[in-house]
C-alpha positions in Angstrom: 11.3 18.4 -33.0 13.7 16.0 -31.3 13.0 14.4 -28.0 15.2 13.0 -25.3 12.5 10.5 -24.3 8.9 9.6 -25.0 7.8 10.1 -21.4 9.3 12.0 -18.5 8.4 11.3 -14.9 9.0 13.9 -12.2 9.0 12.3 -8.7 10.4 8.8 -8.1 8.5 7.9 -5.0 5.9 5.2 -4.9 3.8 6.4 -7.9 6.7 7.6 -10.0 8.9 4.5 -9.5 6.0 2.3 -10.5 5.2 4.5 -13.5 8.8 4.3 -14.9 8.8 0.6 -14.4 5.6 0.1 -16.2 6.7 2.3 -19.1 10.1 0.7 -19.4 8.5 -2.7 -19.3 6.6 -1.7 -22.5 9.9 -0.7 -24.2 9.0 3.1 -24.0 11.9 5.5 -23.6 11.6 7.1 -20.2 13.4 9.7 -18.1 12.9 10.2 -14.4 13.9 12.8 -11.9 13.8 13.2 -8.2 15.2 15.8 -5.8 16.1 12.9 -3.5 16.4 9.2 -4.6 13.9 6.3 -4.8 13.3 4.9 -1.3 13.7 8.2 0.6 11.4 9.3 3.4 11.1 13.0 2.5 7.6 12.7 0.9 4.7 10.4 1.4 6.5 7.0 1.5 8.3 7.2 4.9 7.8 5.2 8.0 9.1 1.7 7.3 5.8 -0.1 6.6 2.5 0.4 4.8 -0.7 -1.6 5.1 -2.0 -3.5 2.2 -5.7 -4.5 2.6 -8.7 -5.4 0.4 -11.5 -5.3 3.0 -11.9 -1.6 2.4 -13.9 0.7 4.6 -13.4 3.6 2.2 -15.8 2.0 -0.3 -16.1 -0.8 -2.8 -14.9 1.3 -5.8 -11.4 0.7 -4.6 -11.5 -3.1 -4.4 -10.9 -3.9 -8.1 -8.0 -1.5 -8.0 -6.6 -3.3 -4.9 -7.0 -6.7 -6.5 -5.1 -5.5 -9.6 -2.5 -3.8 -7.4 -1.9 -7.1 -5.6 -1.4 -8.8 -9.0 1.2 -6.2 -10.0 3.0 -6.4 -6.7 3.5 -10.1 -7.4 4.6 -9.4 -10.9 7.4 -7.1 -9.6 8.4 -9.8 -7.1 8.6 -12.3 -9.9 10.7 -10.0 -12.1 13.2 -9.1 -9.4 13.2 -12.0 -6.9 12.6 -9.5 -4.1 9.9 -10.3 -1.5 7.7 -7.2 -1.2 4.1 -8.0 -0.3 3.8 -9.8 3.0 0.2 -11.1 3.3 0.0 -11.9 7.0 -3.6 -10.7 7.2 -5.3 -7.7 8.7 -7.7 -7.5 11.5 -10.4 -4.7 11.4 -12.2 -4.1 14.7 -15.2 -1.9 15.2 -18.8 -2.0 16.4 -20.9 -4.4 14.3 -23.5 -1.7 13.5 -20.9 1.0 12.5 -20.6 2.3 9.0 -17.0 1.4 9.2 -17.7 -2.3 9.8 -20.6 -2.4 7.3 -18.3 -1.1 4.6 -15.6 -3.6 5.4 -18.0 -6.6 5.4 -19.7 -5.3 2.2 -16.4 -5.0 0.3 -15.5 -8.6 1.4 -18.8 -10.1 0.3 -19.2 -8.1 -3.0 -15.8 -9.1 -4.2 -15.5 -12.6 -2.6 -12.5 -11.5 -0.6 -11.0 -14.3 1.6 -12.2 -13.2 5.0 -13.7 -14.3 8.3 -16.0 -12.4 10.6 -15.0 -13.1 14.3 -16.9 -12.6 17.5 -15.3 -11.1 20.6 -14.8 -14.6 22.0 -13.2 -15.9 18.8 -10.8 -12.9 18.8 -9.9 -13.5 22.4 -9.1 -17.1 21.7 -7.2 -16.6 18.5 -5.6 -13.2 19.3 -5.4 -12.8 23.0 -3.6 -9.5 22.9 -6.9 -7.8 21.8 -10.0 -7.1 23.9 -13.1 -6.0 22.2 -15.7 -3.6 23.5 -19.3 -4.5 23.9 -21.0 -4.9 20.4 -17.7 -5.0 18.5 -16.7 -7.7 16.0 -13.6 -8.2 13.9 -13.0 -9.0 10.3 -9.9 -10.9 9.3 -8.8 -10.0 5.7 -6.5 -12.9 4.6 -5.5 -11.0 1.4 -4.0 -8.2 3.5 -0.6 -7.5 5.1 2.1 -5.0 4.7 4.8 -3.6 2.4 8.1 -2.0 3.3 7.9 1.2 1.2 11.7 1.9 0.9 12.4 -1.6 -0.4 9.4 -1.6 -2.8 10.1 1.8 -4.3 13.8 1.1 -4.8 13.0 -2.3 -6.3 10.6 -0.7 -8.9 13.1 2.0 -9.8 16.0 -0.4 -10.2 13.9 -2.7 -12.3 13.0 0.2 -14.5 16.7 1.0 -15.0 17.4 -2.6 -15.8 14.8 -2.3 -18.6 16.4 0.9 -20.0 14.9 3.8 -18.0 17.2 6.7 -17.3 16.8 8.0 -13.8 18.4 11.2 -12.4 18.7 11.2 -8.6 19.3 14.3 -6.5 18.1 16.4 -9.4 15.4 19.0 -8.5 13.3 20.3 -11.3 13.4 24.1 -11.6 11.0 24.8 -14.4 8.6 23.1 -16.9 7.2 24.5 -20.0 4.4 22.9 -21.9 3.7 23.1 -25.6 1.4 21.5 -28.1 4.0 18.9 -29.0 5.5 18.1 -25.6 7.1 19.4 -22.5 10.5 20.9 -21.7 11.9 20.1 -18.2 14.7 22.3 -16.8 17.2 21.3 -14.1 20.1 23.3 -12.7 22.4 22.0 -15.4 20.4 21.3 -18.6 17.0 21.0 -20.2 15.1 17.9 -21.5 12.4 17.5 -24.1 9.8 14.8 -23.7 6.5 14.0 -25.6 4.5 13.4 -22.4 5.1 14.3 -18.8 3.9 12.6 -15.6 4.0 14.6 -12.4 4.1 12.1 -9.4 5.3 14.5 -6.7 2.8 13.8 -4.0 3.1 16.6 -1.3 5.7 18.4 -3.4 3.2 18.9 -6.3 2.6 22.6 -5.3 6.2 23.4 -5.9 5.7 23.0 -9.7 2.0 23.4 -10.0 0.9 25.9 -7.4 -2.6 26.0 -8.7 -3.3 22.6 -7.2 -3.1 24.2 -3.7 -6.9 24.7 -3.8 -7.5 21.1 -4.5 -5.5 19.4 -1.7 -3.9 20.1 1.6 -0.6 18.9 3.1 -0.9 16.9 6.4 1.7 15.9 8.9 1.4 12.2 10.0 2.9 11.2 13.3 4.1 7.6 13.8 5.5 6.0 16.9 7.4 2.8 17.7 6.9 0.9 20.9 8.5 -2.0 22.8 6.3 -4.8 24.1 6.1 -6.9 27.3 6.4 -10.1 25.2 7.6 -9.7 21.6 6.5 -13.3 20.8 2.9 -12.1 21.0 3.4 -9.3 18.4 5.5 -11.0 15.7 4.2 -10.8 12.2 3.4 -14.6 12.2 0.9 -14.2 15.1 -0.2 -10.5 15.0 -2.0 -9.4 11.8 -1.9 -5.8 10.9 -4.5 -4.0 13.0 -7.1 -1.4 12.0 -9.4 -0.3 14.8 -12.2 2.1 15.5 -13.1 1.9 19.2 -14.2 4.4 21.8 -14.0 7.2 19.3 -10.4 6.3 18.5 -9.3 5.4 15.0 -5.8 3.8 14.9 -3.6 1.3 13.2 -0.8 -1.0 14.5 1.8 -3.0 12.7 3.5 -6.1 14.1 7.2 -6.4 14.9 9.0 -6.6 11.6 12.6 -7.8 11.2 13.2 -7.9 15.0 12.2 -4.2 15.3 9.4 -2.7 17.3 5.6 -2.3 17.1 4.5 0.7 15.1 1.3 2.6 15.9 -0.5 5.5 14.1 -3.7 7.4 15.0 -6.0 8.5 12.2 -7.8 11.8 12.2 -5.2 13.7 14.2 -3.1 15.2 11.5 -1.7 18.8 11.5 -2.1 20.8 8.3 0.9 22.7 6.9 1.7 24.6 3.7 5.1 23.6 2.3 6.6 20.1 1.8 10.1 21.6 2.2 9.2 22.9 5.7 7.7 19.9 7.4 8.2 20.2 11.1 9.5 16.8 12.3 9.4 17.8 16.0 6.5 16.3 17.9 5.0 17.7 21.0 5.1 15.0 23.8 1.6 15.9 24.8 0.4 14.0 21.7 1.3 10.8 23.4 -0.7 11.4 26.6 -3.8 10.4 24.7 -2.0 7.7 22.8 -0.9 6.2 26.2 -4.4 5.8 27.4 -5.5 4.3 24.1 -2.6 1.7 24.1 -3.2 0.8 27.8 -6.9 0.1 27.0 -6.7 -1.6 23.7 -3.1 -3.0 23.4 -2.2 -3.8 27.0 0.8 -5.9 26.0 2.5 -2.9 24.5 4.6 -0.7 26.8 2.6 2.6 26.3 5.6 5.0 26.0 7.2 5.3 22.6 10.9 4.8 22.2 10.9 6.4 18.7 8.7 9.1 17.1 8.6 10.2 13.5 6.7 12.9 11.6 6.0 12.3 7.9 3.6 13.8 5.3 1.0 13.2 2.8 -1.4 15.2 0.7 -5.2 15.1 1.3 -8.2 16.0 -0.9 -11.5 17.0 0.5 -13.2 13.8 -0.8 -10.3 11.5 0.3 -9.9 10.4 -3.4 -6.7 11.1 -5.3 -6.5 13.1 -8.5 -5.2 10.9 -11.3 -5.8 12.1 -14.8 -4.7 13.9 -17.9 -5.1 17.7 -17.5 -8.1 18.8 -19.6 -6.2 21.8 -21.0 -2.9 20.0 -21.5 -2.9 16.6 -23.2 0.8 16.2 -22.5 0.5 16.3 -18.7 -0.6 13.5 -16.3 -0.7 14.3 -12.6 -1.1 12.1 -9.5 -1.5 13.6 -6.1 -3.7 13.8 -3.0 -3.7 10.1 -2.1 -5.1 10.9 1.3 -3.4 8.2 3.4 -4.2 5.3 1.2 -2.0 5.6 -1.9 1.0 3.3 -1.3 -0.9 0.0 -1.4 -2.3 1.2 -4.7 0.9 2.5 -6.2 1.4 -0.4 -8.6 -2.0 0.0 -10.3 -1.8 3.8 -10.3 1.6 3.6 -11.8 0.2 1.4 -14.5 -2.8 3.8 -15.0 -0.4 6.8 -15.3 1.7 4.9 -17.9 -1.5 4.1 -19.9 -2.7 7.7 -19.7 0.6 9.0 -20.9 0.6 6.6 -23.8 -3.1 7.4 -24.6 -4.1 3.8 -23.9 -7.4 2.7 -22.5 -7.7 1.5 -19.0 -10.1 -1.1 -17.7 -10.7 0.9 -14.5 -13.4 3.4 -13.7 -11.4 6.6 -12.8 -14.4 8.9 -12.3 -13.8 9.3 -8.5 -10.3 10.5 -9.0 -11.2 14.0 -9.9 -11.3 17.1 -7.8 -14.9 17.5 -6.4 -14.6 21.2 -6.2 -12.7 22.3 -9.3 -13.4 19.6 -11.8 -10.5 17.6 -13.3 -7.4 19.3 -11.9 -9.1 22.6 -11.4 -7.5 25.7 -12.8 -3.9 24.7 -12.8 -1.9 27.7 -14.2 0.4 26.1 -16.7 2.0 29.4 -17.3 2.8 29.9 -13.6 5.4 27.3 -13.0 7.3 28.0 -9.8 11.1 28.5 -10.0 
């Protein structure tokens, strides 16, 4: 049996672009396909900026992955000369007795993360745009910052091509057939044979593996950009990325980047929908009535009416942990999906893990949490029910 490549990667967003780079770096022959092109905003990597942080409220199991991810971000920068990871710090604010804050501080102390716990008075002195509620504290994570997803994804994909990967842009996959000795990938114009296949399609996963619908949901994420009263107070050199849980509100804010605007997102207010091809990008203005009150109270230097609004998407599992594994019934298939709002920062390490799984190499990381809690590893994905 002849093959066009050792490994094929379907989806060249954050995870897929990192996977093709890590494979090509090993000298593995690799093909990649995407219905759009690396750097697009039609999946889970839109919105101009993503937070990178190591003080992790989601739990300490992620911290070793984050530290490794930071290392690989720097490796990609070194290979390409492109600045990607901007470690300007991140400020987490919450009540000192909250689970949120306890988890943040525990992750810092357990893994010796460069951080500082700040009182309300210290925050006011150092970052006067913030006002803390009674009982709140802040943690400054000095290993945190932001990444621009379009630049990062394009950089990884282009580096993979420079190392020999063959990437096919604007090429939707119409069908996949698996066999004991590999997989056949069908496009509109031809078919391709590969020994191993990585599906890194994010919210588009259901289009080729509809059985995963029981294991994750698609969510619409609304982002908004704002002008400020004084841009000098919100530049990236004086305003760390913000993560805040106050007054029952869970939100994030990014500094002004490249002379643009402040970006704000609320967590826990995401609409669920069924089909990545039918994302509704229209946003009801009523959303921003509540946002307006939140901004006036907690970011009074920001003019509380957005000048730009965007709707994007991600896929969410019930546990909040992604699925990253070889399918138990198909050793030729590796699938990554369900990153639940915290995948992009980890895309370098998950791309590396996907490459190792495809090559049947051992990984140093504990992947036990990256299984479906309801259906077992991948659940019952019908490999004979590939959607056209």
